[in-house]
C-alpha positions as CSV (number, residue, x, y, z in Angstrom):
1,X,250.1,-44.7,101.4
2,X,247.3,-43.0,100.7
3,X,244.6,-46.1,101.0
4,X,246.4,-48.8,103.2
5,X,243.3,-50.3,104.1
6,X,243.3,-52.0,100.3
7,X,246.2,-54.4,101.7
8,X,245.6,-54.4,105.2
9,X,241.7,-55.4,106.1
10,X,241.1,-57.8,103.1
11,X,237.5,-59.6,103.9
12,X,235.8,-56.1,105.3
13,X,233.2,-54.6,102.8
14,X,235.0,-51.2,101.5
15,X,231.8,-49.8,99.4
16,X,228.5,-50.4,99.0
17,X,225.8,-49.2,96.8
18,X,222.1,-50.5,96.3
19,X,222.4,-54.2,94.9
20,X,226.6,-54.2,94.8
21,X,229.0,-54.4,97.4
22,X,232.5,-55.0,97.3
23,X,235.2,-55.9,100.0
24,X,238.6,-54.2,100.3
25,X,240.3,-57.4,98.6
26,X,237.8,-57.3,95.4
27,X,238.2,-53.5,95.5
28,X,241.9,-53.7,95.4
29,X,242.2,-56.6,92.6
30,X,239.6,-54.6,90.3
31,X,241.4,-51.2,91.1
32,X,244.9,-52.8,90.2
33,X,243.6,-53.9,87.0
34,X,242.4,-50.5,86.2
35,X,245.6,-49.0,87.2
36,X,247.8,-51.4,85.0
37,X,245.7,-50.1,81.9
38,X,246.5,-46.4,83.1
39,X,249.9,-46.1,83.4
40,X,251.9,-43.7,81.5
41,X,248.5,-41.5,81.2
42,X,248.9,-37.7,82.2
43,X,245.4,-37.6,83.1
44,X,241.8,-39.3,82.8
45,X,238.4,-38.1,82.6
46,X,235.7,-40.2,84.6
47,X,231.9,-40.4,83.9
48,X,231.1,-40.0,87.8
49,X,227.7,-41.7,88.0
50,X,226.9,-42.8,91.7
51,X,227.9,-46.8,91.3
52,X,230.8,-48.9,92.4
53,X,232.5,-48.6,88.9
54,X,233.2,-44.8,89.6
55,X,234.7,-45.7,92.8
56,X,237.0,-48.4,91.4
57,X,237.8,-46.3,88.3
58,X,239.2,-43.6,90.7
59,X,241.0,-45.8,93.0
60,X,242.7,-47.5,90.3
61,X,244.0,-43.7,88.9
62,X,245.3,-43.2,92.5
63,X,247.1,-46.3,92.6
64,X,248.7,-45.6,88.9
65,X,249.5,-42.3,90.0
66,X,247.3,-40.2,87.4
67,X,244.7,-37.4,88.3
68,X,241.4,-37.7,87.6
69,X,238.6,-35.3,86.2
70,X,235.2,-36.5,87.8
71,X,232.4,-35.5,84.9
72,X,229.3,-34.4,86.3
73,X,226.5,-37.0,84.1
74,X,224.1,-34.5,83.4
75,X,226.6,-31.6,82.4
76,X,225.5,-29.6,79.5
77,X,227.2,-29.9,76.1
78,X,229.0,-26.3,76.8
79,X,230.4,-27.1,79.9
80,X,231.3,-30.6,78.6
81,X,233.4,-28.9,75.8
82,X,235.0,-26.8,77.8
83,X,235.8,-29.1,80.7
84,X,237.2,-31.9,78.2
85,X,238.9,-29.1,76.4
86,X,240.7,-27.5,79.4
87,X,241.7,-30.4,81.1
88,X,242.7,-32.5,78.0
89,X,242.5,-36.4,79.0
90,X,243.9,-38.8,77.7
91,X,241.3,-41.1,78.1
92,X,237.4,-40.7,79.1
93,X,236.0,-43.5,81.1
94,X,232.5,-44.5,80.7
95,X,231.0,-48.1,80.9
96,X,233.9,-50.1,79.7
97,X,237.1,-50.0,82.5
98,X,240.6,-50.0,81.4
99,X,242.9,-52.9,81.8
100,X,246.3,-53.8,81.2
101,X,249.4,-56.4,81.9
102,X,250.5,-56.2,85.4
103,X,253.5,-53.5,85.9
104,X,254.8,-52.2,89.1
105,X,252.7,-49.4,90.9
106,X,255.0,-47.2,93.5
107,X,253.3,-45.0,95.5
108,X,253.5,-41.7,94.1
109,X,254.7,-38.3,95.7
110,X,252.7,-36.4,97.8
111,X,252.7,-33.6,95.7
112,X,251.3,-35.3,92.9
113,X,247.9,-34.5,91.2
114,X,245.2,-37.0,92.5
115,X,242.0,-35.1,91.5
116,X,241.2,-32.0,89.1
117,X,237.6,-31.0,89.9
118,X,235.8,-28.1,87.8
119,X,234.3,-25.1,90.5
120,X,232.5,-22.5,89.0
121,X,233.6,-19.2,89.9
122,X,231.8,-15.9,89.8
123,X,231.9,-15.6,86.0
124,X,233.5,-17.2,83.2
125,X,233.3,-20.7,82.6
126,X,234.2,-23.6,85.8
127,X,238.2,-23.7,86.7
128,X,239.9,-26.8,87.0
129,X,241.4,-27.5,91.0
130,X,244.2,-29.6,90.6
131,X,244.2,-31.1,94.6
132,X,247.4,-33.4,95.2
133,X,247.7,-36.4,97.2
134,X,248.8,-34.5,100.3
135,X,246.0,-32.4,100.4
136,X,243.8,-35.5,100.6
137,X,246.0,-37.1,103.1
138,X,246.7,-34.5,105.4
139,X,242.3,-33.4,105.6
140,X,241.2,-36.9,105.9
141,X,243.5,-37.6,108.9
142,X,242.8,-34.1,110.2
143,X,238.8,-34.5,110.0
144,X,239.1,-37.9,111.5
145,X,241.0,-36.8,114.5
146,X,238.5,-34.0,114.3
147,X,235.0,-36.6,114.0
148,X,236.6,-39.3,116.3
149,X,236.3,-41.4,112.9
150,X,237.8,-44.8,113.0
151,X,237.4,-48.1,111.1
152,X,234.5,-49.1,112.9
153,X,232.4,-46.3,111.2
154,X,230.1,-47.1,108.5
155,X,229.5,-43.8,106.5
156,X,226.3,-43.1,105.1
157,X,225.4,-40.6,102.5
158,X,223.8,-39.9,98.7
159,X,226.2,-37.3,97.7
160,X,227.2,-37.0,93.8
161,X,230.4,-38.6,93.0
162,X,231.4,-35.6,90.8
163,X,233.0,-33.1,93.7
164,X,235.0,-33.1,96.7
165,X,232.0,-33.6,99.6
166,X,230.9,-36.6,98.1
167,X,233.9,-38.3,96.5
168,X,236.8,-37.0,98.6
169,X,235.5,-36.9,102.1
170,X,232.6,-39.4,100.9
171,X,234.3,-42.2,99.4
172,X,238.4,-42.0,99.7
173,X,237.7,-40.4,103.6
174,X,236.3,-44.0,104.8
175,X,238.6,-46.1,102.4
176,X,241.6,-44.2,104.0
177,X,240.1,-44.7,107.3
178,X,239.7,-48.6,106.7
179,X,235.9,-48.3,107.6
180,X,232.8,-48.2,104.8
181,X,231.1,-46.3,102.3
182,X,227.6,-47.2,102.1
183,X,226.5,-45.0,99.1
184,X,222.4,-44.8,98.5
185,X,222.6,-44.0,95.4
186,X,220.3,-41.5,95.1
187,X,219.1,-39.4,98.5
188,X,215.9,-40.1,99.9
189,X,214.9,-39.9,103.8
190,X,213.5,-43.3,103.5
191,X,216.8,-44.7,101.8
192,X,218.9,-43.0,104.6
193,X,216.6,-43.9,107.6
194,X,217.1,-47.7,106.5
195,X,220.4,-47.5,106.3
196,X,221.4,-45.9,109.3
197,X,218.7,-47.7,111.3
198,X,220.4,-50.9,110.0
199,X,224.5,-50.5,109.8
200,X,225.6,-46.8,109.4
201,X,227.1,-44.6,111.9
202,X,227.7,-41.5,110.3
203,X,225.7,-39.8,107.8
204,X,227.1,-36.8,105.4
205,X,224.8,-34.3,103.7
206,X,223.9,-31.0,102.5
207,X,221.3,-28.5,104.0
208,X,218.7,-29.6,101.2
209,X,218.8,-33.2,102.7
210,X,218.2,-32.4,106.2
211,X,215.4,-30.1,105.9
212,X,213.8,-33.0,103.7
213,X,214.2,-35.2,107.2
214,X,212.8,-33.0,109.5
215,X,209.8,-32.8,107.3
216,X,209.2,-36.9,107.5
217,X,209.4,-36.8,111.1
218,X,208.2,-40.4,110.7
219,X,212.1,-41.6,110.0
220,X,213.3,-39.5,112.7
221,X,213.7,-42.5,115.0
222,X,216.4,-44.2,112.4
223,X,219.0,-41.0,112.8
224,X,218.7,-41.0,116.7
225,X,221.6,-43.7,117.2
226,X,223.9,-42.1,114.7
227,X,227.5,-41.3,115.9
228,X,227.7,-38.3,113.9
229,X,225.7,-36.4,111.8
230,X,227.6,-34.2,109.6
231,X,226.5,-30.9,107.2
232,X,228.3,-28.8,104.6
233,X,228.4,-26.9,101.4
234,X,226.6,-24.4,102.5
235,X,225.2,-23.4,106.0
236,X,222.2,-25.7,107.9
237,X,219.5,-23.0,108.8
238,X,219.5,-22.5,112.5
239,X,215.6,-23.6,112.7
240,X,216.8,-26.6,110.8
241,X,219.5,-27.7,113.0
242,X,216.8,-27.2,116.5
243,X,214.3,-29.2,114.8
244,X,216.9,-32.3,113.8
245,X,217.7,-32.1,117.6
246,X,214.2,-32.0,118.9
247,X,213.1,-35.4,116.7
248,X,216.5,-37.2,116.8
249,X,218.3,-35.9,120.1
250,X,220.9,-35.8,117.7
251,X,222.7,-32.1,116.8
252,X,224.3,-31.5,113.7
253,X,227.9,-31.3,112.9
254,X,228.9,-28.4,110.5
255,X,232.0,-27.9,108.9
256,X,233.3,-25.6,106.4
257,X,235.3,-26.2,103.4
258,X,236.1,-25.2,99.6
259,X,237.3,-27.4,96.0
260,X,240.3,-25.7,96.3
261,X,240.8,-26.1,100.4
262,X,239.4,-29.2,101.2
263,X,237.9,-28.8,104.4
264,X,239.3,-25.9,106.4
265,X,237.6,-26.1,109.9
266,X,234.7,-28.2,111.6
267,X,232.9,-28.4,115.0
268,X,234.2,-31.1,117.1
269,X,232.7,-34.6,117.4
270,X,232.7,-33.7,121.3
271,X,232.7,-30.0,121.1
272,X,229.6,-27.4,121.4
273,X,227.6,-28.0,118.5
274,X,225.9,-24.9,118.1
275,X,223.6,-23.6,115.0
276,X,225.1,-20.9,112.9
277,X,229.3,-21.7,113.7
278,X,231.3,-24.0,112.0
279,X,233.6,-24.9,114.7
280,X,237.7,-24.6,115.0
281,X,240.5,-24.4,112.0
282,X,241.6,-28.4,111.9
283,X,245.0,-29.7,112.4
284,X,247.6,-28.3,110.4
285,X,245.0,-25.5,108.6
286,X,246.0,-22.1,109.5
287,X,242.7,-19.8,109.2
288,X,242.7,-16.0,109.8
289,X,240.1,-13.3,109.2
290,X,241.1,-10.1,107.5
291,X,239.7,-6.5,107.8
292,X,237.1,-5.2,110.6
293,X,234.9,-8.2,110.9
294,X,233.7,-9.5,109.2
295,X,236.6,-10.0,107.5
296,X,237.5,-12.3,104.4
297,X,238.2,-15.5,105.3
298,X,242.1,-16.7,104.4
299,X,243.9,-20.4,104.7
300,X,247.1,-22.0,104.4
301,X,248.0,-25.6,105.2
302,X,248.7,-28.8,103.4
303,X,245.2,-28.7,102.5
304,X,245.7,-26.4,99.5
305,X,245.3,-27.0,95.9
306,X,248.2,-26.9,93.4
307,X,246.8,-24.6,91.2
308,X,243.6,-23.5,89.0
309,X,244.6,-26.0,85.8
310,X,245.8,-23.8,82.7
311,X,244.7,-20.8,84.9
312,X,248.6,-19.4,86.3
313,X,246.9,-15.7,86.0
314,X,243.4,-17.2,88.5
315,X,246.0,-19.3,90.8
316,X,248.3,-16.2,91.4
317,X,245.3,-13.6,92.1
318,X,243.4,-16.3,94.7
319,X,247.1,-16.3,96.8
320,X,248.3,-13.2,98.8
321,X,251.6,-14.2,100.8
322,X,250.7,-18.0,101.0
323,X,247.3,-17.3,102.1
324,X,244.7,-18.7,99.8
325,X,242.0,-16.0,99.7
326,X,238.6,-17.5,99.9
327,X,236.2,-14.5,99.3
328,X,234.0,-15.5,102.5
329,X,233.1,-13.2,105.0
330,X,233.4,-14.4,108.5
331,X,233.6,-13.2,112.1
332,X,235.6,-15.1,114.8
333,X,233.4,-15.4,118.2
334,X,234.7,-15.5,121.4
335,X,236.1,-18.9,121.9
336,X,237.5,-19.0,118.5
337,X,234.7,-20.7,116.4
338,X,234.4,-18.9,112.9
339,X,230.5,-18.0,111.8
340,X,230.5,-17.7,108.1
341,X,228.5,-14.6,107.3
342,X,228.4,-14.3,102.8
343,X,230.5,-14.1,99.9
344,X,232.8,-11.2,99.2
345,X,231.2,-11.8,95.7
346,X,227.5,-11.3,95.7
347,X,227.5,-13.3,92.2
348,X,228.0,-16.8,93.7
349,X,224.7,-19.2,94.8
350,X,224.9,-22.1,96.8
351,X,221.8,-24.3,96.0
352,X,221.4,-27.9,97.0
353,X,224.7,-27.8,98.3
354,X,225.9,-26.3,95.0
355,X,228.3,-23.5,94.2
356,X,226.9,-22.0,91.4
357,X,228.6,-18.7,89.6
358,X,226.1,-16.3,88.1
359,X,228.0,-15.3,85.5
360,X,227.9,-18.3,83.4
361,X,224.1,-18.6,83.5
362,X,224.3,-15.2,82.2
363,X,226.2,-16.3,79.3
364,X,224.2,-18.9,78.6
365,X,220.8,-17.3,78.8
366,X,222.0,-14.4,76.8
367,X,222.8,-16.8,73.7
368,X,218.7,-17.6,74.1
369,X,216.9,-15.2,70.9
370,X,214.4,-14.2,73.4
371,X,216.8,-12.9,75.9
372,X,218.0,-9.1,75.4
373,X,219.8,-8.5,78.8
374,X,219.7,-10.6,81.8
375,X,220.9,-10.9,85.8
376,X,221.2,-13.8,87.8
377,X,221.0,-13.9,91.6
378,X,220.1,-15.8,94.5
379,X,217.5,-16.1,96.9
380,X,216.7,-17.8,99.7
381,X,214.8,-21.0,99.6
382,X,214.0,-23.5,102.3
383,X,214.7,-26.7,100.3
384,X,217.6,-25.6,98.3
385,X,219.1,-22.9,100.9
386,X,219.3,-20.6,97.9
387,X,217.3,-21.0,94.3
388,X,218.7,-19.6,91.1
389,X,216.5,-16.3,90.0
390,X,216.9,-14.9,86.5
391,X,215.7,-11.6,85.8
392,X,215.3,-11.2,82.1
393,X,214.6,-8.1,79.5
394,X,213.0,-10.0,76.6
395,X,213.8,-9.2,72.7
396,X,210.6,-9.7,71.2
397,X,208.3,-12.3,72.0
398,X,208.9,-13.4,75.7
399,X,210.3,-17.1,75.9
400,X,208.7,-18.7,78.9
401,X,210.6,-19.6,82.0
402,X,210.6,-22.9,81.3
403,X,212.0,-22.6,78.2
404,X,214.7,-20.8,79.4
405,X,215.3,-23.2,82.5
406,X,215.8,-26.5,80.0
407,X,218.1,-23.8,77.7
408,X,220.4,-23.4,80.3
409,X,220.1,-27.4,81.7
410,X,221.1,-28.5,78.1
411,X,224.2,-25.6,77.9
412,X,225.6,-26.5,81.6
413,X,224.1,-28.6,84.0
414,X,220.3,-29.0,85.6
415,X,221.3,-27.5,88.9
416,X,222.1,-24.5,87.5
417,X,218.7,-23.8,85.9
418,X,216.9,-21.0,86.7
419,X,214.1,-22.3,89.7
420,X,212.3,-19.1,89.0
421,X,212.1,-16.6,85.8
422,X,211.1,-12.9,86.4
423,X,210.7,-10.8,83.2
424,X,211.2,-6.5,83.7
425,X,211.4,-3.8,81.5
426,X,215.0,-2.5,82.5
427,X,217.8,-3.8,84.7
428,X,218.9,-1.0,87.5
429,X,222.4,0.0,86.6
430,X,224.8,2.8,88.0
431,X,226.7,4.9,86.6
432,X,228.9,3.1,84.7
433,X,226.5,0.6,83.6
434,X,226.8,-2.1,86.1
435,X,223.6,-3.8,86.9
436,X,223.0,-3.3,90.6
437,X,221.8,-6.6,91.6
438,X,221.0,-5.7,95.1
439,X,217.7,-3.7,94.1
440,X,216.7,-6.5,92.2
441,X,216.5,-8.5,95.5
């Protein structure tokens, strides 16, 4: 059973958001009612706002055996149209929750799809990653072993619920353990500190959040009592790692995962939490580095996705002899710890914990009448990890940077907008006409 605690710990608080909490009994009752209304559906989409309702819908869909497509509440019109066209959900759940007459809810097979999460590639529109139930169950259990994660833990986070970090690990993880999710609604250092000082034992965050914590040292004491501080979605700068340790006495645990694989490696709770490394492979997960170091990380195991929805070509290209090609480059340290050093593709930008494809931003910008040519790159940012930079050759009267940023936010998603726009007379190209992005950097 994917979520056994729904029936085993009825009076315990399962999920808590600002102003609203549900016990396991309340969550189970509401989720079952949703499940009755979803039985027979092929798949559904849900506006994944950071609230209790999103959790109830997702748990209800899991009980019904209906895969869920989480939608970013800030998604732009172009990206939304693509996701809805590609996934073709039978129902889009917004404010009103589905319900129906009581029917049997047998536990689906482990290979049954659970989530379809859209993720940005290096080019083109996002692809739907189909994650089966066995990937969630096996990966959450492997993380529990690595992090000594139990029903006594209260996980505090303010991560969005439309990707696997916030929803898969941050919500379904505690629910599988029988613990409590304490969601902040939106992240702030003050709210996180208050939660950790009162009830939290673990905190999940991205480097941007830890950067903000070290810039608010007056709140550091609240994080000192944490059993575990976990960072993911991008590399945590060593300077931030050391500053967190100085302020709190806690060394952050880093892990490495992707939408397609969930979590692959992690530093153990009892292991050496040294900066710049993402630990060892999780139980059941095989990881290898192929080629001369730094080589490409390849992964196989029960944590892997089933397919890219409607993209057999992309699915086929992503695997070699059963190993998933991550596109990440790493070296293996003498004790087996993995240290990630970059991307095989230069067109993937990790900003604020999000994975952003440069190609889709370029395509959006080229639709603006004031843009003749464009290249998008990432560059280091103390707060975001990387910021999106657009290099624009204008057509006629140059638009403003703010105008172009708003254009991208409207078509795609606000976090994909260029943070910096640089106007240039031409883009550097090789003999084949390909833009030489490294020269732009």
